[in-house]
Z-matrix of the N, CA and C atoms (Angstrom, degrees):
N
C 1 1.459
C 2 1.522 1 109.59
N 3 1.335 2 117.22 1 127.94
C 4 1.445 3 120.76 2 179.03
C 5 1.523 4 110.47 3 -75.14
N 6 1.321 5 114.79 4 164.74
C 7 1.463 6 119.17 5 -179.96
C 8 1.522 7 111.33 6 -61.74
N 9 1.342 8 116.47 7 -39.48
C 10 1.465 9 120.12 8 179.77
C 11 1.524 10 111.37 9 -66.19
N 12 1.348 11 115.94 10 -40.58
C 13 1.461 12 119.88 11 179.10
C 14 1.514 13 110.56 12 -64.37
N 15 1.326 14 115.70 13 -43.63
C 16 1.461 15 120.40 14 178.66
C 17 1.524 16 111.15 15 -61.51
N 18 1.324 17 116.53 16 -41.93
C 19 1.462 18 120.65 17 179.90
C 20 1.522 19 110.92 18 -65.10
N 21 1.329 20 116.55 19 -41.33
C 22 1.459 21 120.21 20 179.78
C 23 1.522 22 111.17 21 -64.39
N 24 1.345 23 116.34 22 -42.03
C 25 1.465 24 120.58 23 178.58
C 26 1.523 25 110.62 24 -63.16
N 27 1.320 26 116.64 25 -47.54
C 28 1.460 27 120.42 26 -179.58
C 29 1.528 28 111.39 27 -61.18
N 30 1.310 29 116.54 28 -38.75
C 31 1.455 30 121.33 29 -177.68
C 32 1.525 31 111.34 30 -66.09
N 33 1.325 32 116.87 31 -50.01
C 34 1.459 33 119.96 32 -176.66
C 35 1.527 34 111.73 33 -70.26
N 36 1.324 35 117.68 34 -37.61
C 37 1.466 36 119.02 35 179.39
C 38 1.526 37 110.93 36 -69.45
N 39 1.331 38 117.38 37 -36.87
C 40 1.464 39 120.22 38 177.52
C 41 1.528 40 110.26 39 -63.37
N 42 1.329 41 116.70 40 -41.73
C 43 1.466 42 119.95 41 178.13
C 44 1.527 43 111.10 42 -63.41
N 45 1.344 44 116.63 43 -43.74
C 46 1.467 45 119.88 44 -178.27
C 47 1.525 46 111.42 45 -66.44
N 48 1.323 47 116.94 46 -39.03
C 49 1.464 48 119.72 47 -179.15
C 50 1.531 49 112.15 48 -70.33
N 51 1.317 50 116.45 49 -20.91
C 52 1.474 51 120.44 50 179.02
C 53 1.522 52 112.21 51 -96.01
N 54 1.336 53 116.97 52 5.18
C 55 1.464 54 121.19 53 -174.36
C 56 1.532 55 111.53 54 -64.32
N 57 1.333 56 115.29 55 138.96
C 58 1.474 57 121.13 56 177.81
C 59 1.531 58 111.58 57 -133.92
N 60 1.340 59 118.05 58 18.61
C 61 1.458 60 119.60 59 -172.29
C 62 1.531 61 113.04 60 -63.49
N 63 1.333 62 116.99 61 -23.92
C 64 1.472 63 120.00 62 -178.94
C 65 1.526 64 112.55 63 -104.11
N 66 1.312 65 117.38 64 11.36
C 67 1.462 66 121.18 65 -171.92
C 68 1.528 67 113.20 66 -52.20
N 69 1.328 68 117.29 67 -37.98
C 70 1.466 69 120.73 68 -176.72
C 71 1.524 70 112.77 69 -68.92
N 72 1.341 71 116.87 70 -15.13
C 73 1.460 72 120.55 71 -175.92
C 74 1.534 73 113.63 72 -109.66
N 75 1.316 74 116.93 73 -1.64
C 76 1.461 75 121.12 74 -174.67
C 77 1.525 76 110.43 75 -102.14
N 78 1.330 77 118.75 76 118.27
C 79 1.463 78 120.95 77 -174.43
C 80 1.518 79 114.05 78 -63.94
N 81 1.329 80 117.50 79 -28.82
C 82 1.463 81 121.06 80 179.38
C 83 1.525 82 112.11 81 -107.63
N 84 1.321 83 116.20 82 8.39
C 85 1.451 84 120.31 83 179.62
C 86 1.524 85 111.75 84 83.35
N 87 1.327 86 117.65 85 168.80
C 88 1.453 87 121.05 86 -178.32
C 89 1.529 88 112.91 87 -75.01
N 90 1.319 89 115.93 88 136.39
C 91 1.454 90 123.02 89 169.45
C 92 1.530 91 107.20 90 -154.51
N 93 1.322 92 117.96 91 81.62
C 94 1.455 93 121.19 92 -177.57
C 95 1.527 94 111.48 93 -59.59
N 96 1.329 95 115.85 94 131.06
C 97 1.464 96 121.94 95 -179.48
C 98 1.524 97 108.62 96 -125.96
N 99 1.308 98 116.25 97 116.23
C 100 1.456 99 121.82 98 175.86
C 101 1.523 100 108.97 99 -160.51
N 102 1.336 101 116.00 100 172.55
C 103 1.475 102 121.91 101 -177.97
C 104 1.521 103 107.81 102 -138.79
N 105 1.338 104 116.31 103 132.20
C 106 1.454 105 119.13 104 -173.28
C 107 1.527 106 111.12 105 -146.79
N 108 1.328 107 115.94 106 137.01
C 109 1.460 108 122.53 107 173.16
C 110 1.519 109 108.20 108 -151.82
N 111 1.314 110 118.23 109 134.66
C 112 1.463 111 120.27 110 -171.71
C 113 1.525 112 113.71 111 -66.40
N 114 1.335 113 117.77 112 -18.91
C 115 1.467 114 119.20 113 179.45
C 116 1.527 115 112.50 114 -93.75
N 117 1.321 116 117.63 115 0.96
C 118 1.470 117 120.98 116 -178.73
C 119 1.525 118 110.34 117 -58.80
N 120 1.324 119 115.58 118 136.32
C 121 1.462 120 121.30 119 179.08
C 122 1.524 121 112.51 120 -105.75
N 123 1.309 122 116.09 121 -13.13
C 124 1.459 123 121.27 122 -179.35
C 125 1.520 124 108.47 123 -124.08
N 126 1.334 125 115.84 124 131.52
C 127 1.459 126 121.33 125 177.00
C 128 1.522 127 109.23 126 -115.14
N 129 1.314 128 115.67 127 131.63
C 130 1.454 129 121.81 128 171.62
C 131 1.523 130 107.29 129 -103.22
N 132 1.326 131 115.59 130 109.61
C 133 1.460 132 121.73 131 179.75
C 134 1.524 133 107.78 132 -101.14
N 135 1.325 134 115.89 133 97.88
C 136 1.453 135 120.87 134 -175.67
C 137 1.515 136 113.07 135 -100.36
N 138 1.333 137 115.95 136 -156.60
C 139 1.457 138 121.62 137 -174.99
C 140 1.529 139 110.99 138 -100.22
N 141 1.331 140 116.76 139 -78.40
C 142 1.463 141 122.55 140 178.57
C 143 1.524 142 107.82 141 -162.45
N 144 1.329 143 117.83 142 153.60
C 145 1.465 144 119.62 143 179.98
C 146 1.521 145 112.14 144 -62.62
N 147 1.332 146 116.47 145 145.90
C 148 1.447 147 121.50 146 170.98
C 149 1.518 148 110.42 147 -85.26
N 150 1.312 149 116.15 148 -178.30
C 151 1.472 150 120.46 149 -177.31
C 152 1.534 151 112.01 150 -60.90
N 153 1.339 152 117.20 151 -43.76
C 154 1.458 153 119.14 152 -178.66
C 155 1.517 154 111.73 153 -63.22
N 156 1.341 155 115.77 154 -41.83
C 157 1.465 156 119.35 155 178.87
C 158 1.522 157 110.36 156 -65.12
N 159 1.320 158 116.95 157 -36.57
C 160 1.467 159 119.80 158 175.56
C 161 1.533 160 110.05 159 -59.56
N 162 1.315 161 116.80 160 -40.61
C 163 1.468 162 120.23 161 -177.74
C 164 1.525 163 112.61 162 -69.22
N 165 1.346 164 117.00 163 -39.38
C 166 1.470 165 119.90 164 -176.57
C 167 1.520 166 113.08 165 -90.14
N 168 1.325 167 116.59 166 -26.20
C 169 1.459 168 120.18 167 -175.31
C 170 1.518 169 113.15 168 75.83
N 171 1.339 170 117.38 169 12.93
C 172 1.460 171 122.26 170 -178.29
C 173 1.530 172 108.50 171 -111.06
N 174 1.330 173 119.29 172 120.54
C 175 1.461 174 120.53 173 -177.25
C 176 1.530 175 112.61 174 -62.49
N 177 1.308 176 115.88 175 138.05
C 178 1.464 177 123.14 176 178.43
C 179 1.534 178 112.38 177 55.44
N 180 1.319 179 116.10 178 35.71
C 181 1.465 180 121.64 179 176.86
C 182 1.531 181 108.34 180 -90.17
N 183 1.335 182 115.48 181 62.15
C 184 1.454 183 121.35 182 -174.23
C 185 1.524 184 108.88 183 -162.93
N 186 1.328 185 118.78 184 179.56
C 187 1.467 186 119.92 185 179.78
C 188 1.528 187 113.67 186 -57.68
N 189 1.330 188 117.56 187 -32.15
C 190 1.464 189 119.99 188 176.92
C 191 1.527 190 110.64 189 -61.81
N 192 1.325 191 115.54 190 -40.08
C 193 1.460 192 120.00 191 178.91
C 194 1.519 193 112.09 192 -66.67
N 195 1.321 194 116.68 193 -38.73
C 196 1.467 195 120.00 194 178.20
C 197 1.527 196 110.33 195 -60.71
N 198 1.330 197 115.71 196 -43.90
C 199 1.467 198 119.06 197 179.65
C 200 1.528 199 110.92 198 -68.12
N 201 1.327 200 117.45 199 -41.34
C 202 1.459 201 120.56 200 -179.97
C 203 1.523 202 111.41 201 -61.23
N 204 1.317 203 116.87 202 -42.87
C 205 1.471 204 119.97 203 178.29
C 206 1.524 205 110.70 204 -64.12
N 207 1.334 206 117.13 205 -36.46
C 208 1.464 207 120.50 206 176.55
C 209 1.524 208 110.07 207 -65.53
N 210 1.326 209 117.05 208 -42.41
C 211 1.468 210 120.26 209 176.69
C 212 1.519 211 110.87 210 -58.74
N 213 1.322 212 116.62 211 -40.19
C 214 1.463 213 121.63 212 -176.51
C 215 1.528 214 112.66 213 -80.39
N 216 1.327 215 117.07 214 -19.13
C 217 1.450 216 120.81 215 -178.81
C 218 1.516 217 113.63 216 74.22
N 219 1.333 218 116.99 217 33.34
C 220 1.466 219 121.08 218 -179.32
C 221 1.527 220 109.58 219 -130.66
N 222 1.337 221 115.35 220 162.88
C 223 1.461 222 119.86 221 178.67
C 224 1.526 223 110.43 222 -99.48
N 225 1.321 224 115.93 223 -179.41
C 226 1.463 225 120.80 224 -177.27
C 227 1.522 226 111.97 225 -65.63
N 228 1.319 227 117.86 226 -33.23
C 229 1.468 228 120.33 227 -179.17
C 230 1.522 229 110.31 228 -59.80
N 231 1.315 230 116.60 229 -47.55
C 232 1.461 231 120.75 230 179.18
C 233 1.521 232 110.57 231 -70.13
N 234 1.313 233 116.47 232 -43.90
C 235 1.467 234 121.69 233 -176.19
C 236 1.526 235 111.60 234 -58.72
N 237 1.325 236 117.09 235 -39.71
C 238 1.461 237 120.39 236 -176.36
C 239 1.524 238 113.26 237 -97.38
N 240 1.314 239 116.79 238 20.63
C 241 1.464 240 121.30 239 174.69
C 242 1.526 241 108.32 240 -96.60
N 243 1.350 242 118.47 241 105.96
C 244 1.462 243 120.24 242 -175.51
C 245 1.524 244 113.71 243 -67.06
N 246 1.327 245 117.66 244 -15.42
C 247 1.460 246 119.38 245 175.57
C 248 1.520 247 111.24 246 -74.99
N 249 1.334 248 116.82 247 -14.88
C 250 1.460 249 122.08 248 179.33
C 251 1.522 250 112.35 249 -108.76
N 252 1.326 251 116.21 250 -43.14
C 253 1.463 252 120.71 251 -171.53
C 254 1.523 253 110.84 252 -132.09
N 255 1.320 254 116.19 253 126.68
C 256 1.464 255 122.24 254 173.14
C 257 1.525 256 108.54 255 -99.34
N 258 1.319 257 116.23 256 144.28
C 259 1.464 258 121.78 257 179.65
C 260 1.528 259 107.93 258 -128.83
N 261 1.329 260 116.07 259 108.37
C 262 1.457 261 121.06 260 -178.81
C 263 1.525 262 109.44 261 -128.16
N 264 1.322 263 118.37 262 96.42
C 265 1.464 264 119.97 263 176.28
C 266 1.528 265 110.50 264 -69.69
N 267 1.321 266 116.62 265 162.02
C 268 1.457 267 120.47 266 178.68
C 269 1.525 268 111.15 267 -65.39
N 270 1.305 269 116.39 268 -32.70
C 271 1.458 270 121.80 269 172.32
C 272 1.517 271 108.23 270 -124.73
N 273 1.309 272 118.38 271 131.21
C 274 1.462 273 121.51 272 -174.13
C 275 1.522 274 113.39 273 -81.88
N 276 1.334 275 117.48 274 -16.64
C 277 1.465 276 121.05 275 -174.97
C 278 1.531 277 111.25 276 -117.27
N 279 1.319 278 115.53 277 151.84
C 280 1.466 279 121.86 278 176.54
C 281 1.521 280 109.70 279 -61.47
N 282 1.347 281 118.00 280 121.10
C 283 1.462 282 120.47 281 -173.58
C 284 1.519 283 115.12 282 -86.77
N 285 1.333 284 117.03 283 -8.01
C 286 1.453 285 119.69 284 -175.59
C 287 1.520 286 111.19 285 101.75
N 288 1.326 287 115.85 286 175.16
C 289 1.460 288 121.74 287 -174.96
C 290 1.516 289 111.16 288 -114.84
N 291 1.342 290 115.42 289 138.56
C 292 1.454 291 121.96 290 176.26
C 293 1.518 292 110.48 291 -107.66
N 294 1.324 293 116.62 292 -161.15
C 295 1.455 294 121.40 293 -176.96
C 296 1.527 295 112.96 294 -69.14
N 297 1.342 296 116.68 295 -30.33
C 298 1.466 297 119.79 296 -174.97
C 299 1.524 298 112.85 297 -120.77
N 300 1.329 299 116.52 298 27.53
C 301 1.456 300 119.88 299 179.65
C 302 1.513 301 110.68 300 128.22
N 303 1.322 302 115.64 301 -166.21
C 304 1.460 303 119.44 302 -179.32
C 305 1.526 304 110.86 303 -64.70
N 306 1.319 305 115.71 304 147.41
C 307 1.453 306 121.59 305 177.61
C 308 1.527 307 110.58 306 -68.84
N 309 1.334 308 117.76 307 163.49
C 310 1.463 309 120.51 308 178.03
C 311 1.528 310 111.55 309 -63.28
N 312 1.323 311 117.41 310 158.67
C 313 1.466 312 120.26 311 174.61
C 314 1.526 313 110.17 312 -59.11
N 315 1.307 314 117.00 313 144.25
C 316 1.452 315 120.18 314 175.93
C 317 1.537 316 109.53 315 -64.74
N 318 1.333 317 119.13 316 130.59
C 319 1.463 318 121.14 317 -175.38
C 320 1.517 319 114.12 318 -68.84
N 321 1.335 320 116.92 319 -24.53
C 322 1.466 321 119.53 320 -178.08
C 323 1.521 322 112.32 321 -61.73
N 324 1.320 323 116.15 322 -29.08
C 325 1.463 324 120.29 323 -173.68
C 326 1.524 325 111.81 324 -64.35
N 327 1.325 326 116.77 325 -51.49
C 328 1.466 327 120.10 326 -178.41
C 329 1.523 328 110.89 327 -63.97
N 330 1.327 329 116.61 328 -40.86
C 331 1.461 330 120.39 329 179.89
C 332 1.522 331 111.31 330 -60.58
N 333 1.311 332 116.39 331 -39.89
C 334 1.464 333 121.56 332 -174.75
C 335 1.520 334 113.18 333 -81.42
N 336 1.342 335 117.21 334 -39.88
C 337 1.461 336 119.55 335 -166.80
C 338 1.522 337 116.95 336 -117.90
N 339 1.327 338 117.85 337 -24.46
C 340 1.465 339 118.04 338 -164.67
C 341 1.529 340 113.46 339 -61.45
N 342 1.301 341 117.85 340 -54.40
C 343 1.464 342 119.26 341 -178.60
C 344 1.527 343 112.14 342 -62.69
N 345 1.308 344 116.62 343 -37.48
C 346 1.469 345 120.49 344 -179.12
C 347 1.519 346 111.37 345 -64.49
N 348 1.331 347 117.12 346 -39.16
C 349 1.458 348 119.94 347 179.69
C 350 1.531 349 111.81 348 -78.19
N 351 1.314 350 117.52 349 -35.85
C 352 1.462 351 119.60 350 177.82
C 353 1.526 352 111.66 351 -63.73
N 354 1.320 353 116.98 352 -27.42
C 355 1.458 354 120.54 353 176.46
C 356 1.527 355 112.21 354 -65.12
N 357 1.327 356 116.71 355 -17.26
C 358 1.465 357 121.37 356 178.49
C 359 1.529 358 111.59 357 -86.48
N 360 1.339 359 117.37 358 4.66
C 361 1.464 360 121.23 359 -175.34
C 362 1.533 361 110.61 360 -122.26
N 363 1.332 362 117.54 361 70.17
C 364 1.467 363 120.44 362 -175.27
C 365 1.525 364 114.40 363 -76.97
N 366 1.334 365 117.99 364 -10.75
C 367 1.461 366 120.75 365 -173.00
C 368 1.521 367 114.08 366 -104.40
N 369 1.321 368 117.55 367 10.75
C 370 1.461 369 120.09 368 -175.17
C 371 1.534 370 112.13 369 -62.05
N 372 1.325 371 114.74 370 135.46
C 373 1.461 372 121.56 371 175.68
C 374 1.524 373 111.91 372 -117.75
N 375 1.330 374 116.72 373 -21.11
C 376 1.461 375 120.54 374 -178.25
C 377 1.519 376 109.33 375 -148.38
N 378 1.334 377 115.89 376 132.53
C 379 1.458 378 121.87 377 174.33
C 380 1.516 379 108.96 378 -118.45
N 381 1.328 380 116.52 379 120.93
C 382 1.452 381 121.80 380 174.26
C 383 1.527 382 107.43 381 -89.22
N 384 1.323 383 115.67 382 113.92
C 385 1.459 384 121.87 383 -172.54
C 386 1.529 385 107.70 384 -102.35
N 387 1.333 386 116.06 385 104.92
C 388 1.461 387 121.10 386 -168.62
C 389 1.520 388 112.15 387 -104.95
N 390 1.315 389 115.97 388 115.64
C 391 1.460 390 121.02 389 173.42
C 392 1.520 391 113.39 390 87.19
N 393 1.331 392 114.77 391 166.96
C 394 1.454 393 122.89 392 -172.24
C 395 1.517 394 113.97 393 -59.75
N 396 1.324 395 118.32 394 -44.52
C 397 1.463 396 120.40 395 -174.84
C 398 1.520 397 111.52 396 -67.70
N 399 1.321 398 117.10 397 -39.68
C 400 1.457 399 120.50 398 177.54
C 401 1.529 400 110.67 399 -69.49
N 402 1.318 401 116.76 400 -39.29
C 403 1.465 402 120.98 401 178.87
C 404 1.527 403 110.20 402 -62.36
N 405 1.321 404 117.05 403 -44.77
C 406 1.464 405 120.65 404 -179.54
C 407 1.525 406 111.54 405 -61.72
N 408 1.312 407 117.56 406 -33.75
C 409 1.467 408 120.67 407 -177.64
C 410 1.521 409 111.91 408 -82.17
N 411 1.336 410 117.30 409 -42.30
C 412 1.461 411 121.46 410 -170.79
C 413 1.526 412 114.85 411 -90.93
N 414 1.324 413 117.43 412 -22.82
C 415 1.452 414 119.59 413 -170.12
C 416 1.527 415 111.82 414 -118.56
N 417 1.308 416 115.29 415 137.40
C 418 1.456 417 122.06 416 179.60
C 419 1.527 418 109.39 417 -89.33
N 420 1.335 419 115.72 418 84.41
C 421 1.461 420 120.60 419 -177.51
C 422 1.512 421 110.15 420 -132.46
N 423 1.315 422 115.78 421 167.44
C 424 1.458 423 122.48 422 176.75
C 425 1.528 424 109.16 423 -64.54
N 426 1.320 425 116.44 424 123.01
C 427 1.464 426 121.07 425 -176.98
C 428 1.521 427 112.53 426 -62.92
N 429 1.342 428 117.30 427 -21.43
C 430 1.461 429 120.01 428 -179.30
C 431 1.527 430 112.24 429 -82.38
N 432 1.320 431 116.85 430 -8.25
C 433 1.460 432 120.68 431 -179.01
C 434 1.525 433 110.24 432 -72.18
N 435 1.312 434 117.08 433 133.36
C 436 1.462 435 120.71 434 -179.68
C 437 1.525 436 110.52 435 -72.65
N 438 1.321 437 115.27 436 163.53
C 439 1.458 438 119.79 437 177.08
C 440 1.528 439 110.47 438 -58.67
N 441 1.318 440 116.24 439 -43.34
C 442 1.464 441 120.05 440 179.99
C 443 1.523 442 111.19 441 -60.46
N 444 1.324 443 117.62 442 -43.90
C 445 1.463 444 121.33 443 178.44
C 446 1.521 445 111.18 444 -63.42
N 447 1.317 446 116.46 445 -39.99
C 448 1.461 447 120.11 446 179.61
C 449 1.517 448 111.19 447 -63.48
N 450 1.335 449 116.64 448 -44.42
C 451 1.465 450 120.27 449 179.33
C 452 1.527 451 110.13 450 -67.21
N 453 1.317 452 117.56 451 -38.84
C 454 1.463 453 120.60 452 178.88
C 455 1.524 454 111.93 453 -61.40
N 456 1.324 455 116.47 454 -31.83
C 457 1.464 456 121.62 455 -179.38
C 458 1.522 457 112.34 456 -94.46
N 459 1.318 458 116.43 457 29.93
C 460 1.466 459 122.35 458 -174.03
C 461 1.526 460 113.77 459 -58.34
N 462 1.316 461 117.71 460 -29.12
C 463 1.466 462 119.88 461 -175.99
C 464 1.527 463 112.78 462 -68.22
N 465 1.333 464 117.05 463 -15.78
C 466 1.466 465 119.69 464 178.77
C 467 1.526 466 112.00 465 -66.24
N 468 1.325 467 117.31 466 -27.47
C 469 1.471 468 120.44 467 -177.84
C 470 1.524 469 112.54 468 -115.06
N 471 1.295 470 117.19 469 -4.68
C 472 1.457 471 123.34 470 179.16
C 473 1.525 472 109.59 471 -73.08
N 474 1.344 473 120.82 472 142.00
C 475 1.468 474 126.86 473 11.18
C 476 1.526 475 115.05 474 -102.38
N 477 1.342 476 118.91 475 11.81
C 478 1.466 477 119.29 476 -178.32
C 479 1.522 478 112.66 477 -85.50
N 480 1.347 479 116.71 478 -23.75
C 481 1.457 480 121.03 479 178.67
C 482 1.520 481 109.17 480 -137.48
N 483 1.336 482 115.10 481 158.59
C 484 1.454 483 120.59 482 172.40
C 485 1.521 484 109.12 483 -147.19
N 486 1.341 485 117.73 484 114.09
C 487 1.469 486 119.94 485 175.26
C 488 1.523 487 109.67 486 -75.63
N 489 1.322 488 115.16 487 137.03
C 490 1.459 489 120.73 488 -177.74
C 491 1.529 490 110.80 489 -132.48
N 492 1.335 491 117.27 490 149.01
C 493 1.462 492 119.36 491 167.43
C 494 1.526 493 107.99 492 -70.32
N 495 1.309 494 117.07 493 160.69
C 496 1.459 495 117.94 494 177.13
C 497 1.532 496 108.99 495 -68.23
N 498 1.331 497 118.11 496 137.31
C 499 1.471 498 120.62 497 -178.67
C 500 1.523 499 114.37 498 -77.03
N 501 1.302 500 117.59 499 10.68
C 502 1.468 501 122.04 500 179.62
C 503 1.525 502 111.43 501 -60.68
N 504 1.340 503 117.06 502 146.12
C 505 1.472 504 120.02 503 172.62
C 506 1.527 505 112.91 504 -55.97
N 507 1.330 506 117.95 505 -21.09
C 508 1.459 507 120.83 506 177.28
C 509 1.533 508 111.83 507 -62.54
N 510 1.336 509 116.11 508 -18.97
C 511 1.464 510 120.00 509 -179.06
C 512 1.526 511 112.91 510 -97.35
N 513 1.320 512 117.82 511 14.98
C 514 1.467 513 120.53 512 179.35
C 515 1.528 514 111.74 513 -58.05
N 516 1.317 515 117.20 514 -39.61
C 517 1.466 516 120.52 515 179.93
C 518 1.525 517 110.15 516 -64.58
N 519 1.327 518 116.37 517 -43.76
C 520 1.474 519 120.38 518 178.26
C 521 1.528 520 110.58 519 -58.88
N 522 1.316 521 116.43 520 -43.70
C 523 1.465 522 120.57 521 -178.46
C 524 1.526 523 111.35 522 -64.79
N 525 1.318 524 116.64 523 -36.70
C 526 1.468 525 119.87 524 178.22
C 527 1.528 526 111.03 525 -69.02
N 528 1.321 527 116.83 526 -37.63
C 529 1.463 528 120.79 527 -179.80
C 530 1.526 529 112.03 528 -73.53
N 531 1.316 530 116.53 529 -23.85
C 532 1.463 531 121.24 530 -174.96
C 533 1.526 532 110.15 531 -121.74
N 534 1.320 533 115.21 532 64.32
C 535 1.471 534 121.03 533 -176.46
C 536 1.521 535 112.21 534 -61.85
N 537 1.334 536 117.37 535 -23.00
C 538 1.466 537 121.12 536 178.00
C 539 1.527 538 111.93 537 -59.20
N 540 1.341 539 116.50 538 -27.30
C 541 1.464 540 119.50 539 -178.31
C 542 1.532 541 110.82 540 -59.50
N 543 1.313 542 117.01 541 -49.52
C 544 1.465 543 120.21 542 -177.69
C 545 1.525 544 111.75 543 -74.58
N 546 1.325 545 117.52 544 -34.74
C 547 1.468 546 119.11 545 -176.32
C 548 1.526 547 113.00 546 -80.62
N 549 1.337 548 116.65 547 -33.32
C 550 1.463 549 120.37 548 -175.19
C 551 1.521 550 113.26 549 -96.31
N 552 1.337 551 116.64 550 -45.44
C 553 1.460 552 120.43 551 -170.39
C 554 1.529 553 113.39 552 -89.05
N 555 1.323 554 117.32 553 -44.60
C 556 1.465 555 119.10 554 -172.71
C 557 1.522 556 113.95 555 -61.69
N 558 1.323 557 120.97 556 -38.97
C 559 1.472 558 118.42 557 175.74
C 560 1.533 559 112.38 558 -60.49
N 561 1.336 560 116.39 559 -38.45
C 562 1.468 561 120.00 560 178.11
C 563 1.526 562 110.53 561 -66.69
N 564 1.326 563 115.88 562 -40.88
C 565 1.466 564 120.00 563 179.49
C 566 1.527 565 110.73 564 -62.44
N 567 1.307 566 117.16 565 -47.31
C 568 1.466 567 120.41 566 -178.62
C 569 1.521 568 111.44 567 -62.03
N 570 1.306 569 117.06 568 -40.42
C 571 1.458 570 120.26 569 179.64
C 572 1.528 571 111.12 570 -67.66
N 573 1.320 572 116.48 571 -40.50
C 574 1.471 573 120.63 572 178.57
C 575 1.524 574 110.48 573 -63.13
N 576 1.307 575 117.46 574 -44.41
C 577 1.463 576 120.80 575 179.52
C 578 1.518 577 110.71 576 -65.18
N 579 1.314 578 116.82 577 -42.32
C 580 1.464 579 120.82 578 178.19
C 581 1.526 580 110.72 579 -59.48
N 582 1.312 581 116.64 580 -42.14
C 583 1.462 582 121.27 581 179.87
C 584 1.516 583 111.25 582 -64.80
N 585 1.324 584 116.49 583 -45.55
C 586 1.457 585 120.84 584 -179.82
C 587 1.523 586 111.35 585 -61.51
N 588 1.316 587 116.41 586 -48.26
C 589 1.463 588 120.54 587 -175.81
C 590 1.532 589 112.50 588 -68.91
N 591 1.315 590 116.43 589 -24.74
C 592 1.472 591 119.95 590 -178.61
C 593 1.518 592 113.17 591 -97.09
N 594 1.339 593 117.33 592 1.65
C 595 1.468 594 119.76 593 -174.93
C 596 1.514 595 111.85 594 -93.42
N 597 1.310 596 116.61 595 56.35
C 598 1.456 597 120.84 596 176.55
C 599 1.505 598 111.52 597 119.22
N 600 1.294 599 115.46 598 172.91
C 601 1.458 600 121.95 599 -179.53
C 602 1.504 601 109.21 600 -82.13
N 603 1.332 602 115.81 601 128.31
C 604 1.458 603 120.41 602 -179.92
C 605 1.520 604 110.43 603 -97.90
């Protein structure tokens, strides 16, 4: 990484971590949580931090993260290495809870930061697109297509992208109904990640 690249990364990440544009709408206040490194080859494009992640400031530091790491076939050391894996949720701050779970990511976040931060990731080879909001932003698909249909048609965007259901325990029923997801997709995902991580010095 050149000095200019390092300075640009530090500048944009410092600005994003200090962001308060949604402060009036966040029940616990702003605490942007994301992970970024310019040499990262894998991007996890998620939804928004949950309450526990807001408290720790560590992305996917919850049961969803445990399941996601199992899906990927990697441990915490690799997962939290920003030189290997970038983690940019659609909303960087915990949005609060509604009647059926956490509220959607605040829309201001993606508008303000997403393209600017993605420009810091020139080496990406795979983007894991998790959940409806990330899919709508990252993938050029029919908006009427259900999440299940989008995941079923994963080969249309493979191997540069992979749409995923959210790894939350709330999706246990979905996973049981769609056993093909674990038998068909996860072995391919693990092999792809293994290949990427082993294809040179990161």
